[in-house]
C-alpha positions in Angstrom: 83.0 -41.4 -62.2 82.5 -44.6 -63.8 83.5 -44.8 -67.5 80.6 -45.4 -70.2 80.5 -48.5 -71.8 83.2 -49.3 -74.1 85.2 -52.3 -76.0 87.7 -51.8 -73.6 85.7 -51.9 -70.7 83.6 -54.9 -71.6 87.1 -56.7 -72.7 88.6 -56.4 -69.1 85.4 -57.2 -67.5 85.3 -61.0 -69.1 89.4 -60.8 -68.2 88.0 -59.9 -64.7 85.4 -62.5 -64.9 87.6 -65.3 -65.5 90.0 -64.5 -63.0 87.2 -64.2 -60.6 86.0 -67.9 -61.7 88.9 -69.0 -60.9 90.2 -67.1 -57.8 87.3 -66.2 -56.4 86.3 -62.3 -55.2 86.4 -62.2 -51.3 90.2 -61.2 -51.6 90.0 -59.4 -54.4 93.1 -57.0 -55.4 92.9 -54.6 -57.7 97.0 -55.6 -58.2 97.1 -59.0 -59.0 93.9 -58.5 -61.0 94.9 -55.4 -63.2 98.4 -57.8 -64.0 96.4 -61.1 -64.7 93.9 -58.9 -67.1 96.4 -57.2 -69.0 95.5 -53.4 -66.9 96.0 -51.4 -64.3 94.5 -50.5 -61.0 93.9 -47.2 -62.2 92.4 -48.0 -65.7 90.4 -51.0 -63.5 89.1 -47.5 -61.1 88.4 -45.5 -64.2 86.4 -47.6 -66.1 84.3 -49.4 -62.7 84.3 -46.2 -60.6 85.8 -47.9 -57.8 86.5 -51.7 -56.1 83.1 -51.9 -55.2 81.7 -51.0 -58.9 84.0 -53.4 -60.3 82.6 -55.9 -57.8 79.0 -55.1 -58.8 80.4 -55.4 -62.3 81.4 -59.5 -62.1 78.6 -59.9 -60.1 76.5 -58.4 -62.5 78.0 -60.6 -65.0 77.4 -64.1 -63.5 74.1 -63.1 -62.7 73.6 -63.0 -66.5 75.3 -66.8 -66.6 72.5 -67.9 -64.5 70.1 -65.9 -66.2 71.0 -68.0 -69.6 70.4 -70.8 -67.7 67.0 -70.1 -66.3 66.6 -69.4 -69.7 67.1 -72.4 -71.5 65.4 -74.5 -68.7 62.0 -71.9 -69.3 62.4 -73.0 -73.0 62.6 -76.7 -72.0 59.7 -76.5 -69.8 57.8 -74.7 -71.9 57.6 -78.0 -74.2 56.2 -79.8 -71.5 55.1 -77.6 -68.4 56.5 -80.5 -66.0 58.0 -79.3 -63.0 60.4 -82.7 -62.2 61.3 -82.4 -65.6 62.7 -78.3 -65.4 63.8 -79.2 -62.0 66.0 -81.9 -63.7 67.3 -79.9 -66.3 68.5 -77.3 -63.8 70.1 -80.1 -62.0 72.3 -81.1 -64.9 73.2 -78.2 -65.9 74.2 -77.5 -62.0 75.9 -80.6 -61.6 78.2 -80.4 -64.6 81.8 -80.1 -64.2 83.0 -77.1 -66.1 80.7 -75.0 -64.5 82.1 -75.9 -60.7 83.9 -72.9 -60.7 81.2 -70.2 -62.1 79.0 -71.8 -59.6 81.5 -71.5 -56.6 81.9 -68.0 -57.4 77.8 -67.7 -57.5 77.9 -69.2 -53.6 80.8 -66.5 -53.0 78.3 -64.2 -53.5 75.0 -65.3 -52.6 77.2 -65.8 -48.8 78.8 -62.6 -49.4 75.1 -60.7 -50.0 73.7 -61.9 -47.0 77.0 -61.3 -44.6 76.9 -57.2 -46.2 73.5 -56.4 -47.3 74.6 -53.1 -48.0 78.2 -53.7 -50.2 78.5 -54.5 -53.7 77.2 -57.7 -53.0 73.6 -56.1 -52.0 70.7 -57.8 -53.1 72.6 -60.8 -55.0 71.1 -63.6 -52.7 67.3 -62.0 -53.0 67.5 -61.4 -56.5 68.7 -65.0 -58.0 66.1 -66.5 -55.2 63.3 -64.3 -56.8 64.7 -65.1 -60.6 64.6 -69.1 -59.5 61.4 -68.4 -58.0 59.9 -67.0 -61.2 61.2 -69.9 -63.3 59.5 -72.2 -61.3 56.5 -70.6 -61.0 55.7 -70.3 -65.1 55.6 -74.4 -63.7 53.5 -74.6 -61.2 51.3 -72.3 -59.0 52.1 -73.9 -56.2 54.9 -71.2 -53.6 55.6 -74.8 -51.2 56.4 -76.7 -54.2 58.8 -74.1 -55.8 60.1 -73.5 -52.9 60.7 -77.3 -51.8 62.7 -77.8 -55.6 64.5 -74.4 -55.0 65.7 -75.5 -51.4 66.8 -79.0 -52.8 68.8 -77.9 -55.9 70.3 -75.2 -53.6 71.4 -77.9 -51.2 72.1 -80.6 -53.2 74.6 -77.9 -54.7 75.9 -76.5 -51.8 77.0 -80.6 -50.9 78.1 -80.9 -54.2 80.2 -78.0 -54.4 82.1 -78.8 -50.4 82.5 -83.0 -51.6 82.3 -83.3 -55.2 80.4 -86.8 -54.4 78.5 -86.7 -57.5 77.0 -90.3 -57.7 75.5 -89.6 -54.3 74.4 -86.1 -54.7 72.7 -87.1 -58.0 70.8 -90.2 -56.4 69.1 -87.8 -53.6 68.0 -85.2 -56.4 66.5 -88.0 -58.3 65.3 -89.7 -55.6 63.2 -86.0 -54.5 62.3 -85.4 -58.3 60.7 -88.7 -58.7 58.7 -88.1 -55.3 57.5 -84.7 -57.0 56.9 -86.1 -60.3 54.3 -88.6 -58.2 53.0 -85.2 -56.4 52.6 -83.3 -59.3 51.3 -86.1 -61.7 48.0 -86.6 -59.9 
């Protein structure tokens, strides 16, 4: 049984989220996590129901950050309805150094969702694809075009996280967005 939302649960979730961003969640162990967040494994289990419940809460928390990014991009895109501009805004956020740890957690959740589709990760990858396609769909009705942009951004993100080569990856994304700008302007 999970405790209903409470200030203590919210506080521990935020602390656990910061811990997960730094350490990942694949090999999450309750004892070190509890010590790091100033709690005990029993309290975490009471507040989140189970380790799976805690993982789901952490992924939901990460998704909130993702949705905030998409809302900011939506607001920017609403001004000019330009797909290349929205994609550039998204890429600027994705490429920012201060978001790397969060994005590594996102990649971990995304991959685990594909590997363990019935576990605590269930639906995470599909939901994020849907979120991004919905946002891009507000700018273009062309499903292939928004799928291409999503593939470019996610592929570039994976490359950037793996190599740290921002100059090369930025150049590649910039070239693709220029091509997109030319095709959508006509």
